[in-house]
N, C-alpha and C positions, 0 to 999 in steps of 0.2 A: 513244158509238162508240169512244172511246179505251180504255175498260175492256174492251170486247169484243175489240179489237185486241190488247191486252196479254195477255188470257187465251188467245187463239188462238195468238199468236206464241210465247208461253211454252210452251204445250203442244206445238206443232209442233217447236220447235228441240230439245226434249229427246229427240226420236226420232232416232236416228242413221240417216242416209240417204245416207252418202257413196257415190258411184259409184266404179268401179274400171276404169281404162283398160287394165289387164292382163287383164281378164276378157273372155271371148268370149260369155258368157251374155247374155240379153235379158230384163229389164234386167240391167245388169252386176253388181248386188248384190241378193240377195233381200230384204235389209232395207229397201229402198225400199218394199216392199209393207206394211211396218209402218205407214207414214204413209198410203199409198194406201188401205189397208183402213179406217183410221180416218176418212179424208176421205169415203170412199164412204158410210159410216154417217152421218156428219154431214150430207151433202148430202141423203140420203134423209129424215133426221129433219127437216131444214128444210122439206121439201116440194117439192124439185126433182123434175123428171120425167126419164125416159129416162136414168137413172143406170146407167152401165155401166163395168165395169173388166175389161179383157182380160188374158190371161196374159203380155203383153209390157209391162204397166205403164202403159197409157193409160186414164185415168179421164175419161169424158165425162159431162156432165149438161146438162139444159135448164131454163132459166127461160122458161116459155111467154109468148107475146105476149098483150097485152090490147088490142091494136088490130088493124086490118086491114093494117098495114104488112107487106109481104112480105120486107123486108130481114132478114137474119140476121147478127148481129154476135157475134163470139167474143172471149173473154178467156182467157188461159192463163198458167200459171206452172209451173215445174219443181220436183219434190220432192227431187231429189238435191242434195247439197252437195259442195263441191270436195274432191278427194283431196289437195290441196296442204297441208292442215293438219287436225289432228285434229277430228273432229266427234262424238266419243264422250264421253258423260257431260257434255254441255253444261249449264252451270249459270248461267242468265241472271239478271240483276238489273236493276231499273228505278231510275234515279236522277233526281232533279230537278236539272237542270244549272244552276248559278249562275255558271259560269265557272271558269277555272283547270284544274288537273290532276284527273283522276279516277283514284283508286287502284283498279286492277282486282284486284290480288293483293298484299296487304301483305307476306306471307311471302316471296314471290318478287320483290318490288320491281318489279312490272310496273305501269306508269303510262300512261294514255292522256292525252297532253298536247297542248294547242293549239299549242305550239311545233313539234311534229312533225307534227300534223294540224290545219292551220289551219281546216278546215271546222267545227271545234268552235266557232269564234268566232261562227258564225251560229246556234248552237243554244242560246244563253243563254235561259233561261226555258222550254226544252222538257223534256219527259220523254224520257229516253234509255234504251234497253235495251242493256246491255253484257255482256261476257263476264266470266269470273273469271280471265282471263289465261292459261288453259291450253288453250283450244279456240277454234275459230272460233265465231261466233254462229249462222250459218245463215239470216240475213235474206235472203241470196242463195240461194234465192228464196222462203223461207217467209214473208217479209214480203208478197210478192206474193200468195201463196196466202191469207193472212189477209185481205188487202184485198179480193180477189175474193169470198171467202165472205161477208165482212161487207157488201159492197156488195149482193150478191143477197139477203141476209137483210133489208137495209133496204128493198129494193124489194118483197119479199114482205110486209113490214109496212106498206107504203104502196101499196096497190093502186090508189089514185087517180092515181098517176104513170103516164102512158102510156109503153108500152115495146114495142119489137119483140121478136121471139124472140131470146133470148140463149143462146149455147152456151158451155159452160165446159170447159176441158181442163186436167188436171194430168198432167204427163208425166215420164218418167224420163230420166236420163243426159245432161242438157243440158251439164253441166260437162265431159264428155269428148267433146262434139261429136256425140253419137248421138241426141239427143232426137227429131228429126223422122224418123229413118231408117224407122221403122215406123208413122209417124203416118198414119192413113187420112183424108185430106182430104175425100174424098167422104162418108164416114160422119159426119165432124164436121159437114158441111153448112152452114158459114158462108160468107157472101159475102166477108167480110174479118174480120180479128181483130187483137187487140193483145196482145203479151206484156207482162206487168207485171213487168219484170225489170231496170229501170234503177236509177240511183243517187239522187242528191239531187233535191230538189223542183224541178219545172219541166222536168226532162229530157224531151225528146221526140225520138225518133231514128228515122230511116228510111234511114240509110246505114250500111253495115257494111264491115268488111274483106273482101277476098278472102283466103282462108286455105288453107294447106297444112300438113300434118303430115309431119315428117321423122324417120326413124330411120336412123342410120348405125352399122353394126356393124364393129368392128375386131377382126380375127383375128390374135392374136399367137402367139409361140412362147416358152414359158417354159424358161429354162436357168439353171442356177446362175450368179449374177452374177460369181463368181470365174473362170468359164471361158466367159463369154458372148460374147467378141469374135467378130464376124462370124457369130454363130449366133442370138443372141436377137433376137426381134421383140417390142418392148414396146408392146402395144396401148394401154396407158395414156398413154404418151408421144406416140404418134401421134394419139390422140384429142385430147390437149391442143393439139397442133399444128393440128389441124383447127379447133378452137374459136377459136384465136387468129387464124385467117385472116379472120374477119369484122370489119368496121369497128365499133369499140367505140361510135361515135357513132350507130350504127343498131341500138340495143338499146332495150327498153322504158323503161329508166331514163333514156334520153337523148332520147326522142321524145314528141310530143304531137300533138293535132289530127289532121291528115290525113297525118302522117308515118308511114311503115311501119317495120317492124323485123324482125330475126332474134332469136329468143329461145331460149336453151338451157334446156330444162326439167329435164333430168336427165342425169347421167353416172354410170354404175355399171359395176363390173367389176374386172379385175386385169390382170396382164401378159398373160395368155393370151387374154382376151376382154373387150371393153368395148362397151357400148351407149350411144350419145348420142341423146337425143330432142330435137327442136327444133320450133318452130312458125315459119312464115313468114307475114307479114301485110303487106298494103298495100291502100289504098282504090282506087288506080288500077290497072286491069287490066294495062296495059302494064308498069308498074313491078313488079307482082306476078309477071308472067312473067319479067322480068329477074332478080328476086330468086331465083326457082327455078333459073334458069340459073346464077346465081352459086354456089348450093349444088352443082349438078352439076359445075361447073368446078373447085371446090375439091376435090371427091371425086376427079375425074379427075386432078388434079395429084398427089394422094397415091397414087393407084393407079399412076401412072407411076413414082413415086419408090420405092414399097415393094412393088408388085405388085397386080394386079387382084383376086387372091384375098384380099388383106389388108383391103381396104376395101370394104364392101358398103352400097349406098344403097337405101332404100325411101322414096319420097316420094309422097304422095297428096293431091289437092285435097280440102278439107273442106267449104267453102261459098264463095259468091260475094257480091258487094255487092248487097244487096237493093234498093238505090236504083233499079236498072234495071227492077225489077218493080213498084215502088210509085209511081214518078213518073207512070205513066199513070192512076193513081187517087188523085191527091194530095188529093182531097176528104176522104179518110179521115184524113189528117194534119191537114187544116184543121179537121175536126170536133174532134179532140183539142185542137188549139191553142185554139179558141174555148171549149171546155169548161173548160180551165185558166184562161183569162183571165176567164171568168165567176166564178171563185173568187178573183180577184185574185192569181193565181199568175203570176210573171214567167217566161215560157216561154223555154227554152233549146233551140233546135233544133241539134243537134250530132251528129257521127258516133259510132257505137258503136265504142269501142276495146276490143273483146272479142267473145266469142261471144254470139249470141242465136239462139234457135230460129227467129226470124222470117226470118233469112237463108235457111235451107234451105226453110222453109215457103213463102216468097214464090216460090221457084223451083218449088215443087210445085203452084202455082196458088192459094195462099192469101196474099194480100198482108197483111203483118203488121208494122206499126210497133211501137215499143217505148216503154213509159211508165215514169215514175219510180216508185220504191217508198219512198224516204226512208231507204235503207240506205247505209252508207259503209264504206270500208276492208275490202271483201270479201276472203275467203279467208285470213284470219289472225286472230290473237288480239285485234287492235285493232278488229275489226269492231263497228259499233254501228248501231242504228236509232233514228231520231227518231219517237216515237209521234205527235207533232204533225204531222209530214210524212206519216206513214202515214195519218192521218185525211184529209189533203188528197188523197192518192192514192186513197183509197176514195171520196171525194166526186167526184173526177175520173171514176172509172169510172161512177158514177151519172149524172153530167152527160153523158158521151159517149152513154150509153144513151138518155137523154132527148132528146138532140139528133139521134139517129139516126132517131127517129120521123118 
């Protein structure tokens, strides 16, 4: 199983599928179809049924039941990788980890170290897939794709294992929050599903942030600095003032667990025009609303100081805590927990501190908890995947299917 996972993940990560939040197309980048088309062919070749790929980038397939059980369970992963770091020309390599530093790129002196990333201490003896230090890996979420495909392949090879109908979905644009926007829950036809999009072994998640996206535009007036007194409006300086208005202790680098945050994603522009993008996150709905109000109040303060036409705010809710929709059907979380424990996995039920398609899908009528993949340090050059943990993730999918009968 590990060799199949290595082959699939290597093949998938070499295909550039970065999404683009500045694009209005669906999916946001055509190159996501490079992987979707390959996956469609692979699923057909494996013998899955009802394999469909629509023009919006949603790939569905069916592993038919071999029992009379009427429950339909789904598994899904997203094909896009984060725009935060380069996903072009990914050059993965597999190392047998014996401890200590892993030199990713000797020429550039890029080293993956347990001193900086202590999760490596738990990986001694594992085979790890790592980057060459110049790109992300793309285990988020191509590890999940490889695990789902390998799991259904295993079940096809073992028809003696009783199973219900299983639906599979590979989707676009999760990394920019649009993954479920055009997802047809009715056409998918599952009673419930699991995203295979988590991190380290044993993660099981059914709570997520409430989330909003923020764009603040600052309109300046460029004048030669030598004659700018009482005339220039420096959009860059006002943008810096806005960013400094938020508590530095309520940022991603200072928070954990159920603590919410404000996160400045990008600042771009010049004296004349600056755009600041942010995300606002909190698990508690009341705290979430208060955080949004803080953003509005900070904008209003600057509007009063510099003029309403100088500072422009656009803020939109992105998704809500999926806990409210999953708690009424907690048996699906319990099935996943029991499946992991049957494999001697130490289960960690914890909130998602990030986006997951399950948040939006749960509110669209498809309760969708999240399972681990065995990937770490997502969205950057230090990303890696434990092949040993990927094998456990694949086995977990199989066990959930077996226990759903």
